[in-house]
Backbone as a printed PyTorch tensor [residue, N CA C, xyz], in Angstrom:
tensor([[[ 30.4250, -14.9270,  52.7080],
         [ 29.2850, -14.0660,  52.9530],
         [ 29.1020, -13.0690,  51.7990]],

        [[ 30.2030, -12.5410,  51.2990],
         [ 30.1290, -11.5810,  50.2060],
         [ 29.5960, -12.2360,  48.9430]],

        [[ 29.9200, -13.4930,  48.7200],
         [ 29.4300, -14.2100,  47.5530],
         [ 27.9200, -14.3840,  47.5970]],

        [[ 27.3640, -14.6230,  48.7770],
         [ 25.9120, -14.7710,  48.9080],
         [ 25.1950, -13.4750,  48.5500]],

        [[ 25.7530, -12.3530,  48.9640],
         [ 25.1260, -11.0730,  48.6540],
         [ 25.1580, -10.8220,  47.1560]],

        [[ 26.2410, -11.1600,  46.4910],
         [ 26.3130, -10.9900,  45.0400],
         [ 25.2920, -11.8720,  44.3390]],

        [[ 25.1380, -13.1000,  44.7930],
         [ 24.1880, -14.0300,  44.1900],
         [ 22.7670, -13.5250,  44.3610]],

        [[ 22.4310, -13.0490,  45.5300],
         [ 21.0870, -12.5260,  45.7720],
         [ 20.8350, -11.2980,  44.9160]],

        [[ 21.8110, -10.4240,  44.8070],
         [ 21.6440,  -9.2120,  44.0080],
         [ 21.4770,  -9.5650,  42.5330]],

        [[ 22.2600, -10.5010,  42.0290],
         [ 22.1460, -10.8640,  40.6210],
         [ 20.8050, -11.5330,  40.3340]],

        [[ 20.2700, -12.3020,  41.2670],
         [ 18.9560, -12.9050,  41.0860],
         [ 17.8670, -11.8460,  41.0270]],

        [[ 17.9790, -10.7940,  41.8250],
         [ 17.0050,  -9.7030,  41.7840],
         [ 17.0670,  -8.9790,  40.4440]],

        [[ 18.2750,  -8.7830,  39.9180],
         [ 18.4240,  -8.1210,  38.6230],
         [ 17.7730,  -8.9520,  37.5090]],

        [[ 17.9670, -10.2610,  37.5410],
         [ 17.3650, -11.1240,  36.5370],
         [ 15.8470, -11.0910,  36.6380]],

        [[ 15.3130, -11.0670,  37.8510],
         [ 13.8660, -11.0370,  38.0410],
         [ 13.2830,  -9.7350,  37.5150]],

        [[ 13.9490,  -8.6200,  37.7640],
         [ 13.4260,  -7.3360,  37.3020],
         [ 13.4740,  -7.2400,  35.7810]],

        [[ 14.4200,  -7.9170,  35.1500],
         [ 14.4790,  -7.9010,  33.6910],
         [ 13.3630,  -8.7500,  33.0890]],

        [[ 12.9360,  -9.7850,  33.7660],
         [ 11.9140, -10.6780,  33.2410],
         [ 10.5110, -10.1020,  33.3880]],

        [[ 10.3060,  -9.1820,  34.3000],
         [  8.9900,  -8.6090,  34.5110],
         [  8.6210,  -7.6850,  33.3610]],

        [[  7.3430,  -7.5220,  33.1280],
         [  6.8750,  -6.6210,  32.0810],
         [  6.2860,  -7.4080,  30.9210]],

        [[  6.1080,  -6.7170,  29.7980],
         [  5.5130,  -7.3300,  28.6200],
         [  6.5340,  -8.2000,  27.8920]],

        [[  6.0290,  -9.1820,  27.1880],
         [  6.9060, -10.0710,  26.4330],
         [  7.4930,  -9.3710,  25.2160]],

        [[  6.7390,  -8.4410,  24.6630],
         [  7.1850,  -7.7050,  23.4780],
         [  7.2840,  -6.2310,  23.8480]],

        [[  8.4020,  -5.5840,  23.5320],
         [  8.5580,  -4.1570,  23.8670],
         [  7.5790,  -3.2600,  23.1060]],

        [[  7.4240,  -2.0460,  23.6040],
         [  6.4680,  -1.0890,  23.0380],
         [  6.7640,  -0.7700,  21.5760]],

        [[  8.0300,  -0.6020,  21.2150],
         [  8.3630,  -0.2580,  19.8250],
         [  7.9830,  -1.3970,  18.8770]],

        [[  8.0170,  -2.6300,  19.3560],
         [  7.6080,  -3.7500,  18.5180],
         [  6.1030,  -3.7290,  18.2650]],

        [[  5.3240,  -3.2840,  19.2400],
         [  3.8830,  -3.1740,  19.0330],
         [  3.5620,  -2.1680,  17.9260]],

        [[  4.3210,  -1.1040,  17.8620],
         [  4.1200,  -0.1230,  16.7890],
         [  4.3920,  -0.7590,  15.4340]],

        [[  5.4620,  -1.5500,  15.3500],
         [  5.7830,  -2.2260,  14.0950],
         [  4.7210,  -3.2640,  13.7390]],

        [[  4.1710,  -3.9260,  14.7470],
         [  3.1120,  -4.9110,  14.5030],
         [  1.8740,  -4.2250,  13.9230]],

        [[  1.5300,  -3.0680,  14.4400],
         [  0.3750,  -2.3270,  13.9000],
         [  0.6300,  -1.8680,  12.4690]],

        [[  1.8600,  -1.4690,  12.1690],
         [  2.2010,  -1.0780,  10.7980],
         [  2.0520,  -2.2850,   9.8730]],

        [[  2.5400,  -3.4410,  10.3130],
         [  2.3990,  -4.6630,   9.5160],
         [  0.9460,  -5.0430,   9.2930]],

        [[  0.1270,  -4.8710,  10.3150],
         [ -1.2990,  -5.1520,  10.1760],
         [ -1.9340,  -4.2080,   9.1460]],

        [[ -1.5240,  -2.9550,   9.1620],
         [ -2.0150,  -2.0010,   8.1640],
         [ -1.6100,  -2.3930,   6.7480]],

        [[ -0.3990,  -2.9060,   6.5860],
         [  0.0630,  -3.3580,   5.2670],
         [ -0.7840,  -4.5340,   4.7890]],

        [[ -1.0810,  -5.4640,   5.6790],
         [ -1.9020,  -6.6240,   5.3120],
         [ -3.3100,  -6.1800,   4.9260]],

        [[ -3.8850,  -5.2790,   5.6890],
         [ -5.2330,  -4.7740,   5.3730],
         [ -5.2320,  -4.0590,   4.0280]],

        [[ -4.1800,  -3.2760,   3.7560],
         [ -4.0650,  -2.6000,   2.4570],
         [ -4.0490,  -3.6140,   1.3170]],

        [[ -3.3090,  -4.6940,   1.4850],
         [ -3.2630,  -5.7330,   0.4560],
         [ -4.6250,  -6.3520,   0.2010]],

        [[ -5.3660,  -6.6230,   1.2730],
         [ -6.7030,  -7.1970,   1.0870],
         [ -7.6730,  -6.1900,   0.4730]],

        [[ -7.5160,  -4.9150,   0.8030],
         [ -8.3800,  -3.9000,   0.1890],
         [ -8.1110,  -3.7740,  -1.3120]],

        [[ -6.8670,  -4.0010,  -1.7110],
         [ -6.5530,  -3.9550,  -3.1500],
         [ -7.1790,  -5.1310,  -3.9070]],

        [[ -7.5030,  -6.2070,  -3.2120],
         [ -8.1440,  -7.3600,  -3.8480],
         [ -9.6330,  -7.1380,  -4.0980]],

        [[-10.2360,  -6.2200,  -3.3810],
         [-11.6810,  -6.0200,  -3.4310],
         [-12.0960,  -5.4420,  -4.7770]],

        [[-13.2690,  -5.8340,  -5.2340],
         [-13.8640,  -5.2410,  -6.4270],
         [-13.8230,  -6.1720,  -7.6120]],

        [[-14.1480,  -5.6070,  -8.7500],
         [-14.1340,  -6.3770,  -9.9900],
         [-15.4470,  -7.0370, -10.3220]],

        [[-16.4370,  -6.8240,  -9.4930],
         [-17.7480,  -7.4350,  -9.7330],
         [-18.5630,  -6.6310, -10.7300]],

        [[-19.6670,  -7.2030, -11.1070],
         [-20.5580,  -6.5470, -12.0600],
         [-21.9730,  -6.5550, -11.4940]],

        [[-22.7220,  -5.5020, -11.7840],
         [-24.1160,  -5.4390, -11.3340],
         [-25.0000,  -6.4060, -12.1290]],

        [[-24.6380,  -6.6260, -13.3830],
         [-25.4100,  -7.5140, -14.2550],
         [-24.7980,  -8.9240, -14.2000]],

        [[-25.5550,  -9.9340, -13.7810],
         [-24.9890, -11.2860, -13.6900],
         [-24.6530, -11.9060, -15.0490]],

        [[-25.1530, -11.3230, -16.1330],
         [-24.8760, -11.8520, -17.4670],
         [-23.5910, -11.2900, -18.0660]],

        [[-22.9860, -10.3150, -17.3920],
         [-21.7760,  -9.6820, -17.9120],
         [-20.5840, -10.1270, -17.0720]],

        [[-19.5450, -10.5920, -17.7540],
         [-18.3140, -11.0120, -17.0780],
         [-17.1550, -10.2110, -17.6550]],

        [[-16.5950,  -9.3180, -16.8480],
         [-15.4890,  -8.4800, -17.2870],
         [-14.1760,  -9.0980, -16.7980]],

        [[-13.5740,  -9.8960, -17.6590],
         [-12.3680, -10.6310, -17.2950],
         [-11.1810,  -9.7080, -17.0200]],

        [[-11.0420,  -8.6520, -17.7800],
         [ -9.9040,  -7.7410, -17.6210],
         [ -9.9330,  -7.0420, -16.2610]],

        [[-11.1190,  -6.7090, -15.7840],
         [-11.2330,  -6.0310, -14.4900],
         [-11.0450,  -7.0050, -13.3320]],

        [[-11.5940,  -8.1870, -13.4600],
         [-11.5320,  -9.1700, -12.3890],
         [-10.1190,  -9.7320, -12.2080]],

        [[ -9.4550, -10.0320, -13.3080],
         [ -8.1270, -10.6270, -13.2510],
         [ -7.0320,  -9.6080, -13.5580]],

        [[ -7.1500,  -8.4240, -13.0240],
         [ -6.1600,  -7.3810, -13.2700],
         [ -4.8890,  -7.6320, -12.4540]],

        [[ -3.8220,  -6.9720, -12.8480],
         [ -2.5340,  -7.0900, -12.1560],
         [ -2.6630,  -6.6850, -10.6940]],

        [[ -3.4490,  -5.6400, -10.4510],
         [ -3.6060,  -5.1450,  -9.0790],
         [ -4.2460,  -6.1820,  -8.1700]],

        [[ -5.2840,  -6.8630,  -8.6480],
         [ -6.0240,  -7.8120,  -7.8080],
         [ -5.3150,  -9.1490,  -7.6640]],

        [[ -4.6090,  -9.5810,  -8.6920],
         [ -3.9890, -10.9040,  -8.6630],
         [ -2.5650, -10.8450,  -8.1200]],

        [[ -1.7410,  -9.9690,  -8.6400],
         [ -0.3120,  -9.9840,  -8.2990],
         [  0.0660,  -8.9830,  -7.2170]],

        [[ -0.2390,  -7.7310,  -7.4340],
         [  0.2020,  -6.6780,  -6.5230],
         [ -0.3450,  -6.8760,  -5.1130]],

        [[ -1.6270,  -7.1500,  -4.9990],
         [ -2.2200,  -7.3130,  -3.6680],
         [ -1.6450,  -8.5370,  -2.9530]],

        [[ -1.3850,  -9.6130,  -3.6810],
         [ -0.7990, -10.8080,  -3.0620],
         [  0.6090, -10.5350,  -2.5560]],

        [[  1.3900,  -9.8150,  -3.3300],
         [  2.7520,  -9.4630,  -2.9210],
         [  2.7210,  -8.5830,  -1.6710]],

        [[  1.8030,  -7.6430,  -1.6260],
         [  1.7020,  -6.7440,  -0.4740],
         [  1.2820,  -7.5170,   0.7760]],

        [[  0.3450,  -8.4550,   0.6410],
         [ -0.0880,  -9.2490,   1.7990],
         [  1.0730, -10.1120,   2.3080]],

        [[  1.7950, -10.7550,   1.4120],
         [  2.9420, -11.5710,   1.8270],
         [  3.9980, -10.7060,   2.5010]],

        [[  4.2700,  -9.5240,   1.9410],
         [  5.2300,  -8.6090,   2.5630],
         [  4.7530,  -8.2110,   3.9620]],

        [[  3.4490,  -8.0080,   4.1200],
         [  2.8960,  -7.6620,   5.4300],
         [  3.1370,  -8.7530,   6.4570]],

        [[  2.9680, -10.0050,   6.0570],
         [  3.2110, -11.1130,   6.9800],
         [  4.6960, -11.2510,   7.3120]],

        [[  5.5590, -11.0490,   6.3280],
         [  7.0030, -11.0840,   6.5910],
         [  7.3770,  -9.9460,   7.5380]],

        [[  6.7990,  -8.7780,   7.3380],
         [  7.0540,  -7.6380,   8.2150],
         [  6.5770,  -7.9340,   9.6360]],

        [[  5.4520,  -8.6430,   9.7760],
         [  4.9500,  -9.0220,  11.1000],
         [  5.9470,  -9.9250,  11.8260]],

        [[  6.5270, -10.8870,  11.1140],
         [  7.5180, -11.7700,  11.7270],
         [  8.7210, -10.9570,  12.1870]],

        [[  9.1640, -10.0220,  11.3480],
         [ 10.2750,  -9.1410,  11.7340],
         [  9.9060,  -8.3190,  12.9730]],

        [[  8.6990,  -7.7860,  13.0010],
         [  8.2660,  -6.9380,  14.1240],
         [  8.2350,  -7.7160,  15.4340]],

        [[  7.8620,  -8.9690,  15.3700],
         [  7.8030,  -9.7790,  16.5820],
         [  9.2040, -10.1960,  17.0280]],

        [[ 10.0710, -10.5220,  16.0780],
         [ 11.3890, -11.0490,  16.4040],
         [ 12.4340,  -9.9770,  16.7080]],

        [[ 12.1650,  -8.7230,  16.3570],
         [ 13.1480,  -7.6500,  16.5350],
         [ 13.4840,  -7.4710,  18.0120]],

        [[ 14.7780,  -7.4380,  18.2970],
         [ 15.2210,  -7.2450,  19.6730],
         [ 15.2470,  -5.7500,  19.9760]],

        [[ 14.8720,  -5.3620,  21.1910],
         [ 14.8820,  -3.9380,  21.5320],
         [ 16.3090,  -3.4220,  21.6570]],

        [[ 16.4680,  -2.1280,  21.4340],
         [ 17.7780,  -1.5030,  21.5900],
         [ 18.1320,  -1.4700,  23.0700]],

        [[ 19.3540,  -1.8320,  23.3730],
         [ 19.7760,  -1.7910,  24.7750],
         [ 20.1850,  -0.3670,  25.1370]],

        [[ 19.8620,   0.0390,  26.3480],
         [ 20.1230,   1.4060,  26.7790],
         [ 21.4880,   1.5380,  27.3820]]])
């Protein structure tokens, strides 16, 4: 009889742990930070155009910021997103 009570109690504990959101609240904060990093990377890619269609400014269009730096930041943002989703919450 005592074993049945332990089994029922342990099943209730498992059920209460499974309820709630799939991702903890602190992970959502990290996900938003990662999204901000990705948006920053895409904003760094913007620009380099010319008002005159006959003028092509190669140095401005193919600058380090638009080609390399922004791509690295976007990739870092996606890696950070994977970390934010996979991070286990701290146990209390």
